[in-house]
N, C-alpha and C positions, 0 to 999 in steps of 0.2 A: 621535318614536320612543318616548320614555319614557312619554308619556301613552297612546299606543296599547297598550303592554305592560300598563300598569296597568289600563286598561279591560278588556282581555282577561282579566286575572287575576281581576278582580271578576266578570266574566261567568262565568268558570270556577267560581268559588265558588258562585254561584247555581245553576249547572248541576249541581254535585255535590250540593247540597242537594235539588234536585228529584229527582235520581236516587235519593238516599237515601230520600226520602219515598215514591217509587213502590215501591221494594223493600220497605220496611217495611209499607206498606198491603197489598201482595200477600201477604206472609207471613201476616198475620192474616186475609186473605180466603180462604185455603185451607180446605177443609171439614174437614181432619183437626185433631185436638187437638195442638198443639205439645208440650205436656207429656207426652202419651202416647207420641208418637214418640221424644222424647228419653229417656223412661224405658225404651225398648227394646221398645215395644209392636209397632206395625206388624203388627197381626193376631195378636199373641201374648197379648193381654189381661193386661197387668201388673197387680199389685194396686193398688187405689185409693190405699192409703197411700203407695206409691212415687210415684204420679202427683202426689199432694198435696205430697209432699216436694220433688219437682222444681219444681212450680209456685211454691212459696214460695222455694226456693233461687235461682231465676232471675227472681224478681219478675214472674212471668207472671200473678199475681193483681192486679197494679196496674192502674190505668186506662190506656187506650191513650195519651193524651197524656203521662202520666208515663213510660210505657215508652219513648215516642218520644224524649223528652228524655234519658232514661238511655242509650239505645242510641246516640244522636247523640254524646253526650259520650264514651262508651266508644270509639266509632269515631274521633273526632277525636284523642283522646289515646292510643289503643291500650292502654287500661287494663283492658279486659274480658278474657274468656277464652272458649274454646270450650265450648258446651253439652255436647258429647259427650266430648272428650278432656281437658278442663280445661286445655289448653295456652293460655298467655297470647297474646293477639292480636299483641303485639309480636314474640314468638318466631315465630309463624306467618309474619308478613310478612318477618322477617329471614331465615327459612329458604327461603321460596318465591320471593320477589321476585328475588334474584340469579340463580336458576336460569332463571326466565322471561326475564330480561334477556339472559342469555348466549345462550339459544336464539334469541331474537328478533334479537340482533345478528348472529349467524352466519347466520341465515336471510336477514336483510336484506343481508348482504354477498354472499351467493350471488345474491339477487334483483337487486341493482344490477349486480354484475360480469357475470353471464351475460345478464341482461335487456337492459341498456344496450349491451353488446358485440354481442349478436345483432341488436338493433334498428339500430344504426349500420351493421353489416355488410350487413344486408338493404337499408337505404336507399341505401347507396353502390353496391350491385350490384342495383339494382331489376330485377325480372323475369328475373334470372339463375337458374341452377340452385341457387345458394346461397340466394337469396331464396325460391325455391319450397320447398326443403327446410326452411328455417326456418319458413315459414308452415305447412307440413304438420305439422312436429314440434310446434309450439306448439298447433296445433288438437288433436292427439292427446292431449297432456299435459293440456290444459284440459278434455277430455272425461272424464278418469278422476277419479272422486270421491276426495277426500283420504284417507278411511279405507281405500278399496280399494288405493290406491297404497301406503299405509303397511304394510298387511298383506302385499302382494306383495313389497315391498322387504325386509321383515323375513324373509319366508319364503325368499327367494332368497339373501340374504347371511348370514342367521343360521341357517338350517336346511339348505337345499340345498347351500350352499357347504361346510359342514362334512361332510355326508354323502358328498360327491364329492371331498373333499380338494382344494379349490381352493387357490390360493396364499394364504399367510398374510395378505397385505394385503387380500384379497378376502373374508376371513371376519370378519364383524363380530358383536359380541354382540347377543343378542336383546333384552335389557333394559338400560336405561341406569342409571348411577349418577352423579348430578350432582356429587358432592362428592369426587371422587378426585384432585383437584389442578388448580389453575389458576394461571397466572402473570399478575400484575397484574389478577386477577379475571376476565378474559375470554379469555386466551390459554391454550388447553389443552395439556397434555403429550400424548405420543403415545397413551397409553392413553385419556385423556379425549377425544381427537380421534375415536377409534373409537366412543366413546359418543355423541357429539353429531352426527356427520356424517349419520346416517340421519334422525333427527327434523328436523334443519335442512333437509335436502334436500326432505323431504316438505312441511314447513311453507312452504318458499319456492316450491314448484312452481307453484301457480296464480298467485301474484303475479309470478313471473318471466315467465310468459307475458304477463300484462297489461303489464308494463314493456317487454318486447320489442316488442309491438304498438304501444304508445303512443310509444315512442322512434322506431320506423320512421315512423309517421304524422307526428309533429311534425317529424322531420328532413326529410321530403319537402316539408312545407308551408314550413318555413323556407328550404329550398334554392331555392324559387321566389320569395322575397321580394326587394324592391327593393334593400335594403342588401347582400344577398349578391351580387346581380348587380353592384352597384357595386364591391364588394370585388374581385371577379374582374376587372372592367374596369380596376381600378387596378394589376393585375399581381401580386396576392398569390398565393402558392403555395396549392395546393389544401389542403394540410395546415393552413395558417394560416386559410383560409376556413372549414374544417370546425371547428376548435377554437375560434376566436375569435368567429365569427359564427353559423354554423349550429347547432352542438351547444349552445352556451351558451343561445340562445333556446329551443331545443327541449327543454332540460332543465327548464323551469319547470313544465309539467304533470306531468313525471315526478317532480320533487321533491315536488309536491303529493301525488301518489299514495303515494310511498314514505313520506313523513312520516306521513300518516294511517294507512297500513298498519302502521307500527311499533307503534302502540297496539293494533291488532288482533292482531298477532303476539305481543305480550306477554301479553294476557289471555284470548284466546279460542282458543288452540291446544288445545282440550279433547280432540279426537279424537287428534291427534298425540301429546300427552303421555300419554294413556291407553294407546295401542297400544304405545308404547316405554317405558312406565313412568317417564316423566320427571317428577320432583316439582316442578312449577311451579304457578303461580296457577290456571291453567285447570282442571287435574285436581282441585285442592283445592276450588275453588268448586263444581264439579259434584258432588263427594262431599258437601260440606256442604249443598247444596240438597236432596239426597235424604234427608239426616238431619235436616232442619229446624234446622240449626245457624245460627241467625240472626246472631249476632255475626260469625262467619267470613264468611258470605255478604256482609253489609253492608260489612265492613272491606276484604276483598279486591276487591270490586266497586268501591268508592270509589278504591282504589289504581289499578285499571285505568283508571277514568274520568279520574283526575288525570293519569296518564301520557298518555292519549289527548289530553287538552286541551293539555298542555304540548307534545306533538309537533306539534299543529296550530299552536300559537303560534310554535314554531321555524320551521315551514314558511313562515308568513306573513312573519316577519322575514327569512328567507333570500331572499324575492322581491327585496327592495331590493338585495341583493348580486349576484344573478344578472342583474337588469335595472335599470340606473340610472334608467330612465324611471319606475319604480314608486316612489312615496313613501307612507310610512305615517303615520298619525296626523294627516292633514290638512296635512302640510308642503308647501311650495311651493318 
């Protein structure tokens, strides 16, 4: 197990280096002049003296290899600063990462609770009215683009609900404020719960559909396996068969998807964060990319990639806990 984890961490380090290199090369492959964009140009033709000052200030006049080493060190140590706002990279990560983690955790909680619960219910009542309604509902939700669902939800609960004097609990704020108070870092107070519930629901919508379908499929497959039939033949109660034999084996592909999806929820909720004004990593990366803010793009992208890799590692390690037949690191 230890050797497996170490190998995966080394592999993750090389993956991060490769991702950093690709982003760095793409930045300088763009046709626009980074110094001109940073100077506030973007079609406004800033004075050449201003462009020259920006070029010298941010070392854009150095050779590409030297800039590569400089940006790599700044990213690894969080010692650089934003080209546009002069905010230290360490402050940017400290401000944005907790917000993205909170949103991802609550979206994942909805995803697992609703998705697994719906999938189990559909599998146990196969071809029933409940199963049909579940299948139809998930198909409808999966067909709605995320940004459309976000705007519709915000319009209904944030505008229509106030205009027509809906009950207080049904009227939710249009924009989110992520720093209004949390218990233990992830548990919101009542006001903050109103802020996070909408973006969390939207962010979890598509993934919940996938988890529900995946759980239903794997539950049906596991229900027909030999060890489940043997468990029933031994006289175990249906609840025990479901929890100990069917659901446990069916959860392996679900855990795989949820673990990988967590990294996606943390870093790439750009549309959701933008619509609801949630100050997370995704919205900040999108804004930095449009402003040619290389240090912010590199640093936040590496943070997201690292979280993604760590989530995958945790998923792989959890396999051995869910299924004793699985061994990691070549163990026998």
